C-alpha positions in Angstrom: -29.8 -157.7 -17.4 -26.4 -159.4 -18.0 -25.1 -162.4 -19.9 -25.0 -164.6 -16.8 -28.6 -164.0 -16.1 -29.5 -164.9 -19.7 -27.4 -168.1 -19.5 -29.2 -169.0 -16.2 -32.6 -168.4 -17.9 -31.7 -170.7 -20.8 -30.5 -173.4 -18.4 -33.7 -173.1 -16.3 -35.8 -173.2 -19.5 -34.2 -176.5 -20.5 -34.2 -178.0 -17.0 -37.7 -177.0 -16.0 -36.7 -176.2 -12.4 -34.3 -174.2 -10.4 -32.8 -177.0 -8.4 -31.0 -178.8 -11.3 -29.4 -175.6 -12.4 -28.4 -174.7 -8.9 -26.8 -178.1 -8.5 -24.9 -177.8 -11.7 -23.5 -174.4 -10.7 -23.0 -175.4 -7.1 -25.1 -172.6 -5.7 -28.4 -172.5 -3.7 -31.7 -172.7 -5.7 -32.7 -169.4 -4.2 -29.7 -167.8 -6.0 -31.0 -169.1 -9.3 -34.5 -167.9 -8.6 -33.2 -164.4 -7.7 -31.2 -164.3 -11.0 -34.3 -165.1 -13.0 -36.3 -162.6 -11.0 -33.8 -159.8 -11.7 -33.9 -160.7 -15.4 -37.7 -160.5 -15.4 -37.5 -157.1 -13.6 -35.1 -155.7 -16.2 -37.3 -156.9 -19.0 -40.6 -155.9 -17.2 -42.1 -159.3 -18.1 -42.7 -162.6 -16.4 -40.7 -165.3 -18.0 -41.9 -168.4 -16.0 -45.1 -169.5 -14.4 -44.2 -170.6 -10.9 -46.2 -172.9 -8.6 -45.0 -175.0 -5.7 -44.9 -178.0 -8.0 -44.0 -176.8 -11.4 -42.2 -174.2 -13.5 -43.1 -173.5 -17.1 -42.3 -170.7 -19.5 -44.8 -167.9 -20.2 -45.6 -166.8 -23.7 -43.1 -164.0 -23.3 -40.6 -166.6 -21.9 -41.0 -168.7 -25.0 -40.4 -165.8 -27.3 -37.4 -164.6 -25.3 -35.9 -168.0 -25.5 -36.3 -168.2 -29.3 -34.7 -164.8 -29.7 -31.7 -165.2 -27.4 -30.7 -168.7 -28.4 -29.0 -167.8 -31.7 -27.2 -165.0 -29.9 -25.9 -167.3 -27.2 -24.9 -169.9 -29.7 -22.8 -167.4 -31.7 -21.3 -165.9 -28.5 -20.2 -169.3 -27.4 -18.7 -170.0 -30.8 -16.9 -166.7 -30.8 -15.5 -167.3 -27.3 -14.2 -170.7 -28.5 -12.5 -169.4 -31.5 -11.4 -165.8 -30.9 -8.3 -166.9 -29.0 -7.2 -168.9 -32.0 -7.7 -165.9 -34.3 -10.4 -167.6 -36.5 -14.1 -167.5 -36.9 -15.4 -170.7 -38.5 -19.2 -170.7 -38.9 -20.7 -173.7 -37.1 -23.8 -175.0 -35.4 -27.2 -176.2 -36.5 -29.0 -174.2 -39.2 -32.7 -174.7 -39.7 -33.8 -173.6 -43.2 -37.1 -174.0 -45.0 -38.2 -173.8 -48.7 -41.0 -175.1 -50.9 -40.7 -178.8 -51.8 -40.1 -178.1 -55.5 -37.6 -175.3 -55.1 -35.8 -177.3 -52.5 -35.5 -180.3 -54.8 -34.7 -178.3 -58.0 -32.5 -175.4 -56.8 -31.3 -176.0 -53.2 -30.5 -179.8 -53.1 -27.9 -179.6 -56.0 -25.9 -176.9 -54.0 -25.7 -178.7 -50.7 -22.5 -180.6 -51.4 -20.7 -177.4 -52.3 -22.0 -175.7 -49.2 -20.9 -178.6 -47.0 -17.4 -178.4 -48.5 -17.2 -174.7 -47.7 -18.7 -175.0 -44.2 -18.2 -178.5 -42.9 -19.0 -177.4 -39.3 -22.6 -176.3 -40.0 -25.2 -179.0 -39.6 -28.3 -178.4 -41.8 -31.9 -179.1 -40.9 -33.7 -178.6 -44.2 -37.5 -178.5 -44.0 -39.0 -178.7 -47.6 -42.6 -177.9 -47.2 -45.3 -176.2 -49.3 -46.8 -174.8 -46.0 -45.4 -171.7 -44.4 -43.7 -172.5 -41.2 -43.5 -169.8 -38.5 -39.9 -168.7 -38.2 -40.1 -168.0 -34.5 -42.2 -170.9 -33.1 -40.6 -173.4 -35.5 -37.1 -172.1 -34.7 -36.3 -171.4 -38.4 -33.1 -169.5 -39.1 -33.7 -168.8 -42.8 -36.8 -169.3 -45.0 -37.3 -168.9 -48.8 -40.7 -167.7 -49.8 -42.4 -167.1 -53.1 -44.6 -164.3 -54.4 -45.9 -161.3 -52.5 -44.9 -161.0 -48.9 -47.5 -160.2 -46.3 -46.8 -157.4 -43.8 -44.5 -158.9 -41.3 -41.9 -158.2 -38.6 -39.5 -160.5 -40.5 -36.4 -159.2 -42.4 -36.7 -159.8 -46.2 -34.1 -159.8 -48.9 -35.0 -160.5 -52.6 -33.2 -163.6 -53.9 -34.4 -163.4 -57.5 -37.3 -162.4 -59.7 -39.4 -165.1 -61.3 -41.1 -165.3 -64.7 -44.0 -167.6 -65.4 -44.3 -169.4 -68.7 -47.3 -171.1 -70.3 -46.0 -174.5 -71.3 -47.1 -177.9 -72.7 -45.5 -181.0 -74.1 -44.9 -181.2 -77.8 -47.1 -184.3 -78.1 -50.0 -182.7 -76.3 -49.9 -179.7 -78.6 -49.7 -181.8 -81.7 -52.6 -184.1 -80.7 -55.1 -181.3 -79.7 -56.7 -178.2 -81.0 -54.4 -175.4 -82.1 -53.3 -172.8 -79.6 -52.8 -169.6 -81.6 -54.6 -167.1 -79.5 -55.3 -166.6 -75.8 -59.0 -167.5 -76.2 -57.9 -170.9 -77.5 -57.1 -171.9 -74.0 -60.7 -172.6 -73.3 -60.5 -175.7 -75.6 -57.7 -177.3 -73.6 -57.0 -179.1 -70.3 -55.4 -176.6 -68.0 -53.3 -177.3 -64.9 -53.0 -174.7 -62.2 -51.8 -174.1 -58.7 -54.4 -174.4 -56.0 -53.8 -170.9 -54.7 -56.1 -168.0 -55.1 -53.6 -166.1 -57.3 -53.6 -168.8 -59.9 -56.8 -170.9 -59.6 -59.3 -168.8 -61.5 -57.4 -166.2 -63.6 -54.2 -166.0 -65.6 -53.1 -162.4 -66.3 -51.6 -161.7 -69.8 -49.8 -158.5 -70.4 -47.6 -156.8 -73.0 -46.8 -153.3 -74.0 -50.2 -152.7 -75.5 -52.7 -154.9 -73.8 -53.7 -156.5 -70.5 -56.1 -159.5 -70.4 -57.5 -161.2 -67.3 -58.3 -164.6 -68.6 -60.7 -166.7 -66.6 -59.7 -170.4 -66.4 -61.4 -173.6 -65.4 -58.5 -175.9 -64.5 -59.1 -179.6 -65.1 -56.4 -180.2 -62.4 -55.0 -178.2 -59.5 -51.9 -178.9 -57.5 -49.9 -177.3 -54.7 -46.6 -178.8 -55.8 -44.8 -177.3 -58.9 -42.6 -180.3 -59.5 -45.6 -182.7 -59.6 -47.3 -180.4 -62.1 -44.2 -180.3 -64.2 -44.2 -184.1 -64.4 -47.9 -184.2 -65.3 -47.4 -181.6 -68.1 -44.4 -183.5 -69.5 -46.6 -186.6 -69.7 -49.2 -184.8 -71.8 -51.8 -183.8 -69.1 -52.3 -180.4 -70.6 -51.2 -176.7 -70.4 -49.8 -175.2 -67.3 -48.3 -171.9 -66.0 -45.0 -172.7 -64.4 -42.0 -170.7 -63.1 -38.8 -170.2 -65.1 -36.5 -171.8 -62.6 -38.4 -175.1 -63.0 -38.9 -175.3 -66.7 -35.9 -173.5 -68.3 -33.9 -176.8 -68.7 -37.0 -178.6 -70.0 -37.5 -175.9 -72.7 -33.9 -176.0 -73.7 -34.0 -179.8 -74.5 -37.4 -179.6 -76.1 -39.4 -181.7 -73.5 -41.7 -178.6 -73.2 -42.8 -175.9 -75.5 -43.4 -172.3 -74.4 -46.7 -170.8 -75.7 -47.5 -167.1 -76.0 -43.8 -166.0 -75.8 -44.7 -162.4 -76.6 -46.8 -162.1 -73.5 -45.8 -161.7 -69.8 -48.1 -164.1 -68.0 -48.7 -164.5 -64.2 -51.4 -165.2 -61.7 -53.4 -162.2 -60.4 -50.4 -161.3 -58.2 -47.7 -159.9 -60.4 -45.1 -159.5 -57.7 -43.3 -162.7 -58.6 -40.1 -163.1 -56.7 -38.4 -165.5 -54.3 -37.4 -163.9 -51.0 -34.9 -164.8 -48.2 -36.7 -164.3 -44.9 -34.8 -164.0 -41.6 -36.2 -163.6 -38.0 -36.6 -160.0 -37.1 -33.5 -159.4 -35.0 -30.5 -157.1 -35.5 -28.0 -159.8 -34.6 -27.5 -162.3 -37.5 -25.6 -165.5 -36.5 -22.5 -166.3 -38.6 -24.0 -169.6 -39.8 -27.1 -167.8 -41.1 -25.1 -165.0 -42.7 -22.9 -167.4 -44.7 -26.0 -169.4 -45.9 -27.7 -166.1 -47.0 -24.6 -165.0 -48.9 -24.2 -168.4 -50.4 -27.7 -168.4 -51.8 -27.4 -164.9 -53.1 -24.2 -165.9 -54.9 -25.5 -169.0 -56.5 -29.3 -168.3 -57.1 -29.6 -164.6 -57.5 -30.0 -163.8 -61.2 
């Protein structure tokens, strides 16, 4: 296996045939076919399905393309700049985060990132679903909570605390909330995830209480829940990165300050996930380091 074979594979993948690549390189189609065959032999896998009429990548071919594309992009970039003695990160970077964290934490930083790295084009996918980093060609993902076993590379961005909060008007107009059991007298808003929907976990140095809840409202989006709580919809359990500023100015009140509160999963953190590969493109590395500098606390 050599770089030229990999470059030919990538060109055939995009073209969908040998003839176009052969014409562009001014060689016979059989030469391109032999190069791909040699690459397949060195990898011990078939990269393309071949018929007399069509050429399409196999599952292994798709995976190989996803893995080698960042390497080839960075190699091209290095070749372009090494002669000038500089390495400016560039290229298209696809990054995903939850909608709320994207709006609250990521979006305010984008202008600063662009000023530092004007040659990086960002594709930002803010979604509360979990995209597949390989099939969706994601360079970097931010994920919340406990990570499932995975072949991906993870780096903790920051720990997260959850606070029980409500608006001042809601608390003044309803029954008192002096003890944990008083929650049953109130409208509760919760995330529509198994870790939050049925139980809130209260802990301190002395006690641990698994408190059953019956939410009057569930949501998948933290920012939407915040707006509902600010407008007197009830009591919610929300992350610190979302509510700290609201608590500071008095638009929300924190309840049960002496307790650590969470869903049933107590591993509350935000993680940077990267595709599982030893080679990390320059564009991805600078974004990872930028996020760690500005959001890791």
